[in-house]
DOLUM-731039 format. One line per 10 residues: number of its first residue (from 1); their letters; for each residue x, y, z of N, C-alpha, C. Coordinates in steps of 0.2 Angstrom, whole numbers, always signed. Example, Ala and Ser with C-alpha at 12.3 -4.5 7.8 and 13.67 -1.06 7.14 Angstrom:
// residues 2
1 = AS = +66/-28/+39/+62/-22/+39/+66/-16/+39 ~ +64/-11/+35/+68/-5/+36/+64/+0/+39
END
This chain:
// residues 222
1 = MSKFLLSNTF = -950/-261/-126/-946/-267/-127/-940/-266/-131 ~ -941/-262/-136/-936/-260/-141/-931/-256/-137 ~ -933/-251/-133/-929/-247/-129/-924/-252/-124 ~ -927/-257/-122/-923/-262/-117/-918/-265/-121 ~ -920/-268/-128/-915/-271/-132/-910/-267/-134 ~ -911/-260/-136/-906/-256/-138/-901/-254/-132 ~ -904/-254/-126/-900/-253/-120/-895/-259/-119 ~ -898/-265/-119/-894/-270/-118/-888/-271/-124 ~ -890/-270/-130/-885/-270/-135/-880/-265/-134 ~ -882/-259/-132/-877/-253/-131/-872/-256/-125
11 = FLISATILSG = -875/-259/-120/-871/-261/-114/-866/-266/-116 ~ -868/-271/-121/-864/-277/-123/-858/-274/-127 ~ -860/-269/-132/-854/-266/-136/-850/-263/-132 ~ -852/-259/-127/-847/-255/-122/-843/-260/-119 ~ -846/-265/-116/-842/-270/-112/-836/-273/-116 ~ -838/-275/-123/-833/-278/-127/-828/-273/-128 ~ -829/-267/-130/-824/-262/-131/-819/-261/-126 ~ -822/-260/-119/-818/-260/-113/-814/-266/-112 ~ -817/-272/-113/-813/-278/-112/-807/-278/-117 ~ -808/-276/-123/-803/-277/-128/-797/-272/-126
21 = CGTEVSNSSS = -799/-266/-124/-794/-261/-122/-790/-263/-116 ~ -793/-267/-111/-790/-270/-106/-785/-275/-108 ~ -787/-279/-112/-782/-284/-115/-776/-282/-118 ~ -777/-276/-122/-772/-273/-126/-767/-270/-121 ~ -769/-266/-116/-764/-263/-111/-761/-268/-107 ~ -764/-274/-105/-760/-279/-101/-755/-282/-106 ~ -756/-284/-112/-751/-287/-116/-745/-282/-117 ~ -746/-275/-118/-741/-271/-119/-736/-270/-113 ~ -739/-271/-107/-735/-270/-100/-731/-277/-100 ~ -734/-282/-102/-730/-289/-101/-724/-288/-106
31 = KASTTNAATV = -725/-286/-112/-719/-286/-117/-714/-281/-114 ~ -716/-275/-111/-711/-271/-109/-707/-274/-103 ~ -710/-277/-98/-707/-280/-93/-702/-286/-95 ~ -703/-290/-100/-699/-295/-103/-693/-292/-106 ~ -694/-287/-110/-688/-283/-113/-683/-281/-108 ~ -686/-277/-103/-681/-274/-98/-678/-279/-94 ~ -681/-285/-92/-677/-290/-88/-672/-293/-92 ~ -673/-294/-99/-667/-297/-103/-661/-292/-104 ~ -663/-286/-104/-657/-281/-104/-653/-281/-98 ~ -656/-282/-92/-653/-282/-86/-648/-288/-85
41 = VNTNSANSAT = -651/-294/-87/-647/-300/-87/-641/-300/-91 ~ -642/-297/-97/-636/-297/-102/-631/-292/-99 ~ -633/-287/-96/-628/-282/-94/-624/-285/-88 ~ -628/-288/-83/-624/-291/-78/-620/-297/-80 ~ -622/-301/-85/-618/-306/-87/-611/-303/-90 ~ -611/-298/-94/-605/-295/-97/-601/-292/-91 ~ -604/-289/-86/-600/-286/-81/-596/-292/-77 ~ -600/-298/-75/-597/-303/-72/-592/-307/-76 ~ -592/-306/-82/-587/-310/-86/-580/-306/-86 ~ -581/-300/-85/-574/-296/-85/-570/-298/-80
51 = PDSSKSASPA = -572/-298/-73/-567/-300/-68/-565/-307/-69 ~ -569/-312/-71/-568/-319/-72/-562/-320/-77 ~ -562/-316/-82/-557/-317/-87/-550/-314/-85 ~ -551/-309/-81/-545/-305/-78/-541/-310/-73 ~ -546/-314/-69/-543/-318/-64/-539/-324/-67 ~ -541/-326/-73/-538/-332/-76/-532/-330/-80 ~ -531/-324/-81/-525/-322/-85/-520/-319/-80 ~ -513/-321/-80/-508/-319/-75/-506/-312/-77 ~ -506/-307/-73/-504/-301/-75/-496/-300/-76 ~ -495/-297/-81/-487/-296/-83/-484/-292/-77
61 = TAAFSKTLEL = -478/-294/-76/-473/-291/-71/-470/-286/-75 ~ -470/-280/-72/-466/-274/-75/-459/-275/-74 ~ -455/-272/-79/-448/-273/-79/-445/-269/-73 ~ -439/-271/-70/-436/-268/-65/-430/-264/-66 ~ -430/-258/-63/-424/-254/-64/-423/-249/-58 ~ -417/-250/-56/-416/-246/-50/-408/-244/-50 ~ -407/-238/-48/-400/-235/-47/-398/-234/-40 ~ -393/-237/-38/-390/-237/-31/-383/-234/-31 ~ -382/-230/-26/-375/-227/-26/-372/-226/-18 ~ -366/-228/-17/-363/-227/-11/-355/-227/-12
71 = HGIKFVVESP = -352/-222/-8/-345/-221/-8/-343/-219/-15 ~ -347/-216/-19/-345/-214/-26/-345/-219/-31 ~ -348/-225/-29/-349/-230/-34/-356/-231/-35 ~ -358/-232/-41/-365/-232/-43/-366/-239/-46 ~ -372/-242/-45/-375/-248/-48/-381/-247/-51 ~ -382/-249/-57/-389/-248/-61/-391/-256/-62 ~ -396/-257/-58/-399/-264/-58/-405/-264/-63 ~ -405/-269/-68/-411/-269/-73/-412/-276/-74 ~ -419/-277/-75/-421/-284/-77/-428/-283/-81 ~ -428/-287/-87/-434/-286/-90/-440/-290/-87
81 = NSATGNTVTV = -439/-294/-82/-444/-298/-78/-448/-302/-83 ~ -444/-305/-88/-448/-310/-92/-451/-316/-89 ~ -457/-318/-92/-460/-324/-89/-456/-330/-88 ~ -451/-331/-94/-447/-336/-94/-440/-334/-96 ~ -435/-337/-93/-428/-336/-95/-426/-328/-93 ~ -428/-327/-87/-427/-320/-85/-420/-319/-83 ~ -417/-312/-83/-410/-311/-82/-410/-304/-78 ~ -404/-303/-74/-403/-297/-71/-396/-294/-73 ~ -396/-288/-75/-390/-285/-77/-388/-279/-72 ~ -382/-279/-70/-379/-274/-65/-374/-270/-69
91 = KPSGLDGPNE = -375/-264/-70/-370/-259/-73/-367/-255/-68 ~ -360/-255/-67/-357/-251/-62/-354/-245/-65 ~ -353/-240/-61/-349/-234/-63/-346/-231/-57 ~ -340/-228/-58/-336/-225/-53/-330/-229/-51 ~ -329/-235/-54/-324/-240/-52/-317/-237/-55 ~ -312/-239/-52/-305/-236/-54/-303/-240/-60 ~ -306/-246/-61/-304/-251/-67/-310/-250/-72 ~ -310/-255/-76/-316/-256/-81/-322/-256/-78 ~ -327/-252/-80/-334/-253/-78/-338/-257/-82 ~ -337/-264/-81/-340/-269/-86/-346/-271/-82
101 = ELKRNVSGPV = -352/-272/-86/-358/-274/-83/-358/-282/-82 ~ -361/-284/-77/-362/-291/-76/-369/-293/-77 ~ -370/-299/-81/-377/-301/-82/-378/-309/-80 ~ -383/-310/-77/-385/-316/-73/-392/-319/-75 ~ -392/-326/-76/-399/-328/-76/-402/-329/-69 ~ -408/-328/-68/-412/-328/-62/-418/-332/-62 ~ -420/-335/-57/-426/-340/-57/-433/-337/-58 ~ -433/-330/-57/-440/-327/-57/-439/-319/-58 ~ -444/-315/-56/-444/-308/-57/-440/-305/-51 ~ -437/-300/-53/-433/-296/-48/-438/-291/-44
111 = TEAEIADLNV = -438/-291/-38/-443/-288/-34/-440/-281/-30 ~ -433/-282/-29/-430/-276/-25/-422/-277/-25 ~ -419/-272/-24/-412/-271/-24/-409/-267/-19 ~ -404/-268/-15/-401/-264/-10/-394/-263/-10 ~ -391/-258/-8/-384/-257/-8/-381/-256/-1 ~ -375/-259/+0/-372/-259/+7/-365/-259/+7 ~ -362/-259/+12/-354/-259/+13/-354/-264/+20 ~ -355/-270/+19/-356/-274/+25/-349/-275/+29 ~ -344/-275/+25/-337/-276/+28/-333/-270/+29 ~ -337/-264/+27/-334/-257/+28/-327/-257/+25
121 = DRSPEVYIYV = -326/-258/+19/-320/-257/+15/-321/-252/+10 ~ -326/-248/+10/-328/-243/+5/-328/-245/-2 ~ -329/-252/-3/-331/-255/-9/-338/-258/-8 ~ -343/-255/-10/-350/-257/-9/-352/-263/-12 ~ -357/-266/-10/-360/-272/-13/-367/-270/-15 ~ -370/-274/-19/-377/-274/-22/-381/-280/-20 ~ -386/-280/-17/-390/-286/-15/-397/-286/-19 ~ -398/-291/-23/-404/-291/-27/-409/-297/-25 ~ -415/-296/-24/-420/-301/-22/-424/-303/-28 ~ -425/-309/-28/-428/-312/-34/-434/-317/-32
131 = SKPGAAKGTE = -440/-316/-34/-446/-320/-32/-445/-327/-36 ~ -445/-332/-32/-445/-339/-35/-452/-341/-38 ~ -453/-344/-44/-459/-345/-46/-462/-352/-44 ~ -469/-352/-44/-472/-359/-43/-470/-363/-37 ~ -469/-369/-37/-468/-373/-31/-462/-372/-28 ~ -457/-369/-31/-450/-367/-28/-451/-363/-22 ~ -456/-358/-22/-457/-353/-17/-451/-349/-15 ~ -452/-345/-11/-447/-341/-8/-443/-336/-12 ~ -437/-334/-10/-434/-328/-13/-427/-330/-14 ~ -424/-329/-20/-417/-330/-22/-413/-324/-21
141 = LVAFSANNRK = -408/-325/-18/-403/-319/-16/-397/-319/-21 ~ -396/-313/-25/-391/-313/-30/-387/-306/-27 ~ -380/-307/-27/-376/-301/-24/-370/-301/-28 ~ -368/-294/-29/-361/-292/-32/-357/-288/-27 ~ -351/-288/-28/-347/-283/-24/-341/-280/-29 ~ -340/-274/-27/-335/-270/-30/-328/-272/-26 ~ -324/-275/-30/-317/-277/-27/-312/-272/-27 ~ -310/-269/-21/-305/-264/-20/-307/-258/-25 ~ -313/-257/-26/-315/-251/-31/-313/-252/-38 ~ -310/-258/-40/-307/-259/-46/-311/-263/-51
151 = SMSEISVVPD = -315/-268/-49/-319/-272/-53/-325/-275/-49 ~ -329/-278/-52/-335/-281/-49/-335/-288/-50 ~ -337/-292/-45/-338/-299/-46/-344/-302/-41 ~ -347/-308/-43/-352/-310/-39/-350/-313/-32 ~ -355/-312/-27/-354/-314/-21/-358/-321/-20 ~ -354/-326/-18/-357/-333/-17/-361/-333/-11 ~ -367/-337/-11/-371/-337/-5/-370/-345/-2 ~ -368/-346/+4/-368/-352/+7/-374/-356/+7 ~ -375/-362/+4/-381/-366/+4/-384/-366/+11 ~ -391/-367/+10/-395/-367/+17/-393/-374/+20
161 = DPKDMQGFKG = -393/-373/+27/-393/-379/+31/-400/-382/+32 ~ -401/-388/+31/-407/-392/+31/-410/-390/+38 ~ -406/-390/+43/-410/-389/+50/-413/-382/+50 ~ -410/-377/+47/-412/-371/+47/-419/-370/+43 ~ -420/-375/+39/-425/-374/+34/-431/-378/+36 ~ -431/-381/+42/-437/-385/+44/-442/-380/+46 ~ -448/-382/+43/-454/-378/+44/-455/-372/+39 ~ -450/-372/+34/-450/-367/+29/-455/-369/+23 ~ -459/-364/+22/-464/-365/+16/-464/-358/+12 ~ -458/-355/+11/-459/-349/+7/-460/-342/+12
171 = EDEYSVVEAT = -462/-337/+8/-463/-331/+12/-457/-328/+15 ~ -451/-329/+13/-445/-327/+16/-443/-320/+13 ~ -441/-316/+17/-439/-309/+15/-431/-307/+17 ~ -427/-304/+13/-421/-302/+14/-421/-295/+15 ~ -416/-292/+20/-415/-285/+20/-408/-284/+23 ~ -406/-278/+22/-399/-276/+25/-401/-273/+31 ~ -397/-275/+37/-398/-273/+43/-391/-272/+46 ~ -390/-265/+47/-383/-263/+49/-377/-267/+45 ~ -373/-271/+48/-368/-274/+44/-369/-281/+43 ~ -376/-283/+42/-378/-290/+40/-383/-290/+35
181 = IVRRFPLFDS = -384/-296/+32/-390/-297/+28/-394/-302/+32 ~ -401/-300/+33/-405/-304/+37/-411/-307/+33 ~ -412/-313/+35/-418/-317/+31/-423/-319/+36 ~ -429/-317/+35/-434/-319/+40/-440/-323/+36 ~ -443/-328/+39/-448/-331/+36/-452/-335/+42 ~ -459/-335/+41/-464/-338/+46/-463/-346/+46 ~ -464/-349/+52/-463/-356/+52/-470/-360/+52 ~ -470/-365/+48/-476/-369/+47/-476/-375/+51 ~ -481/-378/+54/-481/-384/+57/-482/-390/+52 ~ -483/-396/+55/-484/-402/+51/-490/-402/+47
191 = DSKKSGKIRQ = -495/-398/+49/-502/-397/+45/-502/-391/+40 ~ -496/-389/+39/-495/-383/+34/-498/-377/+36 ~ -499/-376/+43/-502/-370/+46/-497/-366/+49 ~ -497/-360/+49/-492/-355/+52/-492/-356/+60 ~ -486/-357/+62/-486/-359/+70/-486/-352/+74 ~ -485/-347/+70/-485/-340/+74/-478/-338/+76 ~ -473/-342/+74/-466/-341/+75/-462/-338/+69 ~ -457/-334/+70/-453/-332/+64/-446/-334/+66 ~ -443/-337/+60/-436/-338/+61/-431/-333/+57 ~ -426/-331/+60/-422/-326/+57/-415/-329/+56
201 = IQYKLKKGEA = -412/-329/+50/-405/-331/+49/-401/-325/+47 ~ -396/-324/+50/-391/-318/+49/-385/-320/+46 ~ -383/-316/+40/-377/-318/+36/-372/-312/+37 ~ -366/-314/+36/-360/-309/+36/-356/-310/+30 ~ -353/-304/+27/-349/-305/+22/-342/-307/+24 ~ -340/-312/+20/-333/-314/+23/-329/-316/+16 ~ -322/-316/+17/-318/-317/+11/-317/-325/+10 ~ -319/-327/+4/-318/-334/+3/-312/-335/-1 ~ -311/-341/-3/-305/-343/-6/-304/-340/-13 ~ -310/-340/-17/-310/-337/-23/-314/-330/-24
211 = SWQLAKDKVV = -318/-329/-19/-323/-323/-20/-326/-322/-13 ~ -329/-316/-13/-333/-315/-7/-339/-319/-6 ~ -341/-321/+0/-346/-325/+1/-350/-323/+7 ~ -357/-324/+7/-361/-323/+13/-362/-329/+17 ~ -360/-329/+23/-360/-335/+27/-364/-334/+33 ~ -367/-339/+35/-372/-339/+41/-368/-337/+47 ~ -371/-332/+51/-368/-329/+57/-372/-332/+63 ~ -379/-331/+63/-383/-334/+68/-390/-335/+66 ~ -394/-339/+70/-400/-341/+69/-404/-340/+75 ~ -410/-336/+75/-414/-335/+81/-421/-336/+79
221 = EY = -425/-337/+84/-433/-338/+83/-436/-334/+88 ~ -442/-331/+86/-446/-327/+90/-453/-327/+89
END
C-alpha cells in the first residue's frame, strides 16, 4: 500500500514539474513573437512614411545654364529657376558692338534653349522655353536676336489667335524646325479628354516696326 502511495506521489510531482516547464516555454515563445511583430510594424511604418513625405514636398528645380554658338556669336543662357520671381539672363559675345547682357522676368522655370538663324542674315537668334506654373499651363516662349551682329534685342511674339487655341489645355512644345519655330500641342474635347489630334502652329521671323517679331505662318492638324 505504501509503495502504491509513493508511486502515486512520484507521478503527481513529475506531472506538476512537466506541466510547469510546459507553461514556461509557452510564455517565452509568446513574448518572442510579440516583440518580433512590433519590430516589423515599426520598420514598415518608417519606410512608408519616407515616400509620403517626399510626395508632399515639391522638388527644387535645378538652375539652368546653356551656351549656344552660331556664326561666331555666342549666347550664354542662365536662370536660377527660382520658385518665385524667376528670371533669365542672356550674355552675348562676339558682337561687333557692346556685348551687353539682357535680363528678363519669366513666368516659371527655364527648361530649354535653342539657337537658330531663321531669316538667314548671319545674325543668330536664341529661343528660350519656359514652363508656366499652376493653372496657367503650357510653355512661354522668350526670344532674342543679334541685330546686324552689333547689338541684341528681344523678339516680340504675336499673341495667340483664340481660334487656334480651341481645345488647348497645355502640354505644348516649341522647337526650331528648319527656318521656322514650330509649336505643337494635343487637342482636348469638351470632356477634357485628349481627342487624339495634334495641332501645329508654325511661326516665321519677320521685321516689325520697332523690332523683330515671330508671326504665325500656318496652322495644321493631324
